[in-house]
C-alpha positions in Angstrom: -24.0 3.9 -23.8 -21.9 7.1 -24.4 -20.8 5.6 -27.7 -24.4 5.6 -29.0 -24.6 8.6 -31.5 -28.2 9.5 -30.5 -27.1 9.7 -26.8 -24.1 11.8 -27.8 -26.3 14.3 -29.6 -28.5 14.8 -26.6 -25.6 15.7 -24.3 -25.1 19.4 -24.0 -21.6 20.8 -24.2 -21.5 21.3 -20.4 -22.5 17.7 -19.9 -19.8 16.6 -22.2 -17.2 18.7 -20.4 -18.4 17.4 -17.0 -18.2 13.8 -18.2 -14.7 14.3 -19.6 -13.7 15.7 -16.2 -15.2 12.8 -14.4 -13.5 10.3 -16.8 -10.2 12.1 -16.2 -10.7 12.0 -12.4 -11.5 8.2 -12.6 -8.3 7.6 -14.7 -6.2 9.6 -12.3 -7.6 7.6 -9.4 -6.8 4.4 -11.2 -3.2 5.6 -11.7 -2.9 6.1 -7.9 -4.3 2.7 -7.1 -2.0 1.1 -9.7 1.0 3.0 -8.3 0.2 2.2 -4.6 -1.5 -1.3 -4.5 -2.3 -2.3 -1.0 -0.8 -5.8 -1.5 2.6 -4.3 -2.4 5.1 -4.1 0.5 7.1 -1.6 -1.5 4.1 0.6 -2.1 3.2 0.4 1.6 6.7 1.3 2.6 6.6 4.4 0.4 3.2 5.4 1.7 4.5 5.0 5.3 7.4 7.2 4.5 5.2 9.8 2.9 2.8 9.7 5.8 5.7 10.5 8.1 7.3 13.2 5.9 3.9 14.8 5.3 2.9 14.7 8.9 -0.2 12.7 8.2 -0.9 11.9 11.8 0.4 14.9 13.6 -0.1 18.6 13.8 1.5 20.9 11.2 1.6 23.8 13.6 4.8 25.8 13.9 5.4 29.2 15.5 7.3 30.1 12.3 4.7 31.0 9.6 6.9 29.8 6.8 7.6 26.5 8.4 3.9 26.1 9.1 3.1 26.8 5.5 5.6 24.2 4.3 4.3 21.6 6.7 0.7 22.3 5.7 1.7 22.0 2.0 3.2 18.6 2.7 0.1 17.5 4.5 -2.1 18.6 1.7 -0.1 16.3 -0.6 -0.7 13.4 1.8 -4.4 14.1 1.9 -4.6 14.2 -1.9 -2.9 10.8 -2.2 -5.0 9.4 0.6 -8.2 10.6 -1.0 -7.4 9.0 -4.3 -6.6 5.7 -2.6 -9.6 5.5 -0.2 -12.5 7.4 -1.7 -14.8 6.4 -4.5 -14.7 8.4 -7.7 -18.0 9.9 -6.9 -16.8 11.1 -3.5 -13.7 12.6 -5.2 -15.9 14.4 -7.7 -18.1 15.8 -4.9 -15.1 17.1 -3.0 -13.6 18.7 -6.2 -16.8 20.3 -7.3 -17.7 21.5 -3.9 -14.4 23.2 -3.2 -13.7 24.6 -6.6 -17.1 25.7 -8.0 
């Protein structure tokens, strides 16, 4: 439908930018899914290791503020990967637009 010239003319510049951003998000999500297929023992082993390293299932608290910041950064990476593997593109879009705009 987006390839129809009449439809393209109706889209405003903002709508085109928004659609490109959504397409980019969808492509990025597909890259994560391709990289970490659930049926791949190797991919699952890497995700297990990342979950451990990023403290996916434990607190990131540390009395040392620098250590705490490092651990929180690791956890943020884990959450980002996990979101791309487990949420729909629409859910990802809603999270991104709610937190950034």
